[in-house]
N, C-alpha and C positions, 0 to 999 in steps of 0.2 A: 402723666397725669399735669393737668396746666396747672400755672401760677394763680389762677382766680379759685380752680377748686381745690388745691392745697389751703388756701387761707378758707375756703369755705367748712372744711374737712375740716380744721383747729376749731371753727368758731363752733359746729355744732359737738365735736368730740368735747369740747371744754363743760359741758353740761352732764356731768353723769345720768339724770334722770330731769324728763322732765313732768314736773307734776302735772300741770293742764293734761298732758296726754293722757296719764291714770283718769282725770275726773271726768274727761270726755267718753274713755272708755266704758269707766262705771255708767253715763249717760244713756251712752249705745245701747250698754247691755238690757238696759230698760225699755229702751223703745223696743228693741228686738223682740224681747219677752212678748211687751203687749200686741205685737203683732203676729207672732209663734201661736199665743195660745188658742188664736181661734183654730189653726188647724191641729190643735193635737185634739178637737171637740169633732172636726170636720176632715171628710177625705181630700188628700194632698190636689186627687185628681179636679177638685172644686178650684182651685188654686188659679185666679185670672178670670175667674168669673162674676165677681163684686161681690154686691151686700148680699147678705140670703133675706129676703122679702118677707118671710114668713116670721120674722121679730117681732115684739113686743114694738109699740114706740118708743120707749124709753130706751130698748136695748137698739133698736135701728138709727136711734140719735146718737149713743153711745158709738156703735158701730162706724155711724158717719164720721166720725170726729177722727177715730183712729183712723181712718181710710184717708182721709183729705192731711191729716199732720204727722201721722207715724206711718204707715205704710208706702214701703220702699224708700222711706227717709234715712234707717237708723243704720239698716244694713250698709250704704252710701256712707255716712259718718264712720261706721267701722271698717270701709273700706277704704276712705281718706287716712285712717289712721295705720293702718295695716300698710301702703305707701309711707306714711310718714317713720315708719319704723323700718321697715327697708331702707330710706336713706339715714334715718342714724346711724342704723347700723354699718353700712356703707363706710361713712363718713368716721366711726371709730375705728374699723377697721385700716383704712387708708392711712390713719394717722399713727396705728402702731404697727404696721407694712403686715399685719397678716394676711391670709389666704383667704377672701373676703366670699370668693366664689364656692370654693370648697364647705365653709363653714354654711352660706348660705343653701347649697344644695343639700346636704342633708337637713338642714332645718325644712324645708319644702319639703322635703323626704318625708319627715317625722310628720309634719302638718297633714299630708296625704294619708298616712297608715290611721293617725286618730280620726280624720272624716270618715274613711270608708269604716271603721268601725263603729263610729256613729252611725252613719247614714243604712249601715246595714243590721245593726245589732241593738239600737236606739229609736231614734227617729230618723225617717226618711227625709225631711224638710231640711236635711244638713247643708251647709255652705261652705264649710271647710275645706271641700276637694275642689271648689271652685276654686277658695283663697290659693289653693297651695297648689293647682293648677298655672293660675297666675302667677306666681312666686317666681314658679320658674321660667317665664316669659318678662318677670320684668327684668331679667340679667341681660335682655337685648338692650336693655334702654338705657343702662347702668351708668354708662358713660358719656351721655349726654348733657348737655349743659342743662341749665334748672329750665330756664324758659323752652327749651326745645322737648324737654317732657314734658310740660305742663299744657304746650299746644298739642302734642299728641295723645295726651289726657283728653284732652276736650273735643279732640276728634273725634278718638276713638268710641266718646260717648255721644256724643254730640248728633254726629253726622247719620246713625241709624235712627238716630230719634229723628231726624229731619227726613229720611229718608220714609219711616213710617207715615209721617205725616202728608209727606207729596202721596204715597200710595193711596191713603184716605180721602184725599182730595180727588184722585183720579178715579177711584173707586165711585165717588159720590158723580162725578161726571158723566161716567160710563154707564150707572147703575140702571137695568131694565125697567121699563114700568111696569113689568108685570111680571111675578115672582118664575124662575123657572122651573122646568119639570123635575121633580124627585130621579137624581141619578140612582141607579143601583147599587153604586160603589161608595157614593156618600152614606147611601140609606144602611151598608155592611158596616162601613167605619164606626158610623152613631151605635150600632149595633154592640159592636167590640168597645166600644169605648163605656159604654154603660153597663157589659159584661166586668168588666175591668175595677169600674166605679164599685159595684155591685159588692166584688171580693174584697175590694179594701176596706169597706164597711164592715163586711161580715169577720174579717179577719183582725181589726181593730177594736169593734164593738165587743166582740164576743169570742175570740179567738185564743189560741195557746199566744204563749211568746214566740214558737217557734215557728207557726202558724203567721203572726204577725213577720217577722225574718224573712221567709218564702216571698212576700207580698212586697216589701222592699225591697229586698233582690232586684223583683221584677219591675217594681218603681225605678230602680236606679239604672236599671240596662236600659227599660222604654224611653228613657227622658234624659240621657244621657249627649244626645244631640240639644236639646234646651240645653244641659248646661254649659256646652262650649258656644252657644248665641249668647249666654248672658255670659259668659268669659269675657266678652269684646266690653261690655258696660263694666264689668267689675274691675278690669284691664287698666279701662281709661281712668276710672274713680284713682287706683294704685299712682297712677303719674302724678294726677292732681294735686295728691294729697307729699307723695316726694316732693314736686314742684313748691306748694307751701313751706316743708319741713326747711328745705335748702335753702331758698331764700329770705331765709329768718323771719319769716310772718310769725312761726308757732312759739320761738325761744324769744322772739324781740317782739313783741307786736306794738310797741310805742313809735319803733322805727318805720313801720307800717300800718301808721292811722288813717292815712287813706285809703289802701286796699281793706283793712279791717272794718272802717266806715260806710264803704261800699257794700261788701259784704251784709251789713246789717239794716240799713236802709234804703239800699236798690234792690240787689241780689234778692233778701229774703221777701219783700215785698213784692216784685216780679213774680218769683215761685209762687208762692201765697195766693196770685190775682191768674196762676196758669192751672194753679189744682181748683180751684174754686169754678176757674171755668170747663175745666173736665169734667167735676165734679155733677155740675149743669149741664153739661150734654147726658151724661149716665153713669150710676155706680153700679149697675147691674146690666152683665154684657150678657146678651143672645148673641153669639158670634155666627149661628147657621140663617137666623133669620134679619138679623139687623149688623152685619158685620162693619159696616161701615162706619156707622155711629161710634159703636163697639170701639176698631181702631183709632179714631180721632178722639174719644176720650182717654184711651191707653196711650196714644201718643203722647197729650197735651201732660198725663201725670208723670210718664218717665221723664218729659222735660223740666217738669215742676221739680220733682225731687232733688237734683244735685243741689239746685239754687237752693231749695228750702232748710237741707244738709248745712252749705257752708253759710247759711245765714243763722242755722242752732250751731255751730261749731264758732264765730266769729262773737256770739252774744254770750256762748260760755265764756270763752277768750274775758271779754270784756266784763263779765259779773267776777270772774275770779280777780279781776285786777284791785277790787273795793273789798273791804276787810270784811262784811257780811256775807257776800259772795263766798269770798272764799272760805270761812269758817263753814257756811252752812255746803255749799257743793265739792269741799275737801274731805266729807263724812264719805265721799263715792271714790275716793282712788284707792284705797285698798280694794273693792269689788271689781275698779278697774285693773289693779294689778293680776288680778284673777282673773281674767273676764275668758280666758278658755276655760278655766275650770268650771267657773258658775255658768257659763253659756251651755257645757255640756249637762248639768245638775238639773239646769234648767230643761232639760230634754227629758230627762230620768224622772224628774217630779212630777212634769206633765203626763209622761207618756204613764207612768204609774196612776195617775187620778184617774185618767179618761178611760185608759184602754181595757179590755176585758180580761189580761193577766195582773190587772191590778184593782183598783176601787170599782173600773168599770160605770164611771159615771158619762160615758159618751151619751151623748145627744140628751144630757139632762142638767145641764148649767147653765144659765140663761150668760148672756153677753156681761152684761152689771156685775154678775160673781165672779164671774172669767177674769174681768179687769181686776176687781177687789181684791182676789186671790191673786194676781199679777202682784198687787203692791204689797200683800204680806208677804210672800215668796223672797223679793226681793230685798224687802226693809230686812228677812233674816239672813240673805245671803250677805249685805252689808255688815250685818253685827256681827257674822263667823268671819267675815273676810277680814274683819280688824282682828277678831280673838288669833285667827291662824295665825296674821302677820306678825302679832306681835310676838309669838314663838318660832315662826319659820321665816327664809327669807323668800319663797316662793311658793306660789300657789301645785299641789300634788299635779297636777298635767303638768302645768308649767315648768316644773323639776324633770320631768321625762322627756319635753321637746327639748329644754335645755340640752338634757342629757343627749341627744338625739343630733344635735349643731354642733356639740363639741366634743361627743364621741368617750366621754366621761360621765359618771355622773357628780354634779357640782354638791358641796356641802347644802344640806339645808339650814342647820341650826345658825345664828348670828357669829354665836364663838366662836366656830369655824371654819367662818368666812374668810375665802380667798378668792384674788381677780380670776375672771376667766381671760 
């Protein structure tokens, strides 16, 4: 290990826990819930189709706001935090001389197991499997210097986005003046997709839990190639997060005031402009008949998302530097410390509210009430997290995950605590 890495590891390891990361996880948890709730009440095969046009004007406006300011931004914030967690754990292991690779591999395997159970038994919109696969891939980049990690992260996310933009431009230049005749193979493919969508709606809206499990398993297998494509974007954000943590931008924001100022006043506005440009082109995507417009709008939103996420991160850290911000946002920290447990609980609650084997409210809850419900459930999660962590050291799923990482069950009660 180089001298610079040693100094960096000691600097990071000196902080037992960064409270700002817990607050950011809490915010990300809320953002994820605002995005996911739509797809507890809508087939996941519609993901990527944009806004549902049949909503009331008020519900449509609310969906538009969530689409522009939330959708795609908070999984990225979680990904940045995941990369920071990787870098922080690596620094601590380097400082103590412990076998990071073995612990990290078990940690990733444990997350993969949790993700598979979530995807198959609870909700098919799982993101944990992707994070677990990315966790294994992160080991390839472990020994890079921070700036190189950051450049790799920006390239892994940015190059595909730019390639999609170039593809959209090429499609617009080469688009035929008259529509092409229907291709029998394409017609057959559309029929298969419609059949799968109908089966998904039937299973989730009125089917049994076991019927839903079968549909979730088929969905997981049929969309695994999309998971691998998504992995490139996720890994890029992991590496950007690791870079931010390793250069000290999170633990010592005052030493990186110029970076944080740029994120707040340049990067976030640039991302918002790209998001608004995307929304002005299309918020409803017709990939069959207007693929060029759909691809252009999607590409711009993909570029906007990390810029806005980094801006949200910087503004949150800035707010935490004030007494009012620290007091208000600090209430979210316990929910962030239990982010994995709370994420899974959101899926349990969402599916039990909307699916046929629960309350069966599929298709009956307007968007405005979905959003209200998210805030109510999240507020209850924050209160429950405060109550739980006043009595226990870890969230229940975090406890199991930690046991997977270290090969033994850690003590849950603070009085019985000892360092792992």
